[in-house]
Residue, then its C-alpha position, 0 to 999 in steps of 0.5 A: m221562310a220569308g224572314g230568312g230571305n230578308f236577312i240574306h238580302r240585308v247581309l248581301s246589301y251590307v257587303a256590297n255597300e261596304l265594298i263599294v264605299n271602300g272601293l270609292a274611298n280608296s280611289q284617287g280618281f273618284q276623290r278627284f272627281a268628288v273634289r272637282t264636283s264640290k268646287k263646281i257646285e260651290q262656284f254655281s252657288d256663289i254665282a246664284a247668290q250674286k245673281k239673286k242679290e243683283l235681281a233684288d237690287q234691280m227690283k228695289n230700284a224698279s219699285k223706287n222708280i214706280e213710286s217716283f212716277k206715282n208721286q209726279 
């Protein structure tokens, strides 16, 4: 009997998943949300990459300054 319950659960899960996916795929509101979210994430990623580069440059300059103090 337990195997039958598992099968029914999988069928219901599949049907619900198909309805949700198709509903969202055909929703203009969800598509706009997805595009805006994607653009924001891309912007944040670009900002993070820029800040990472700036920090690396600052660390490089700081290490040069430390080395110059050691040599004096």
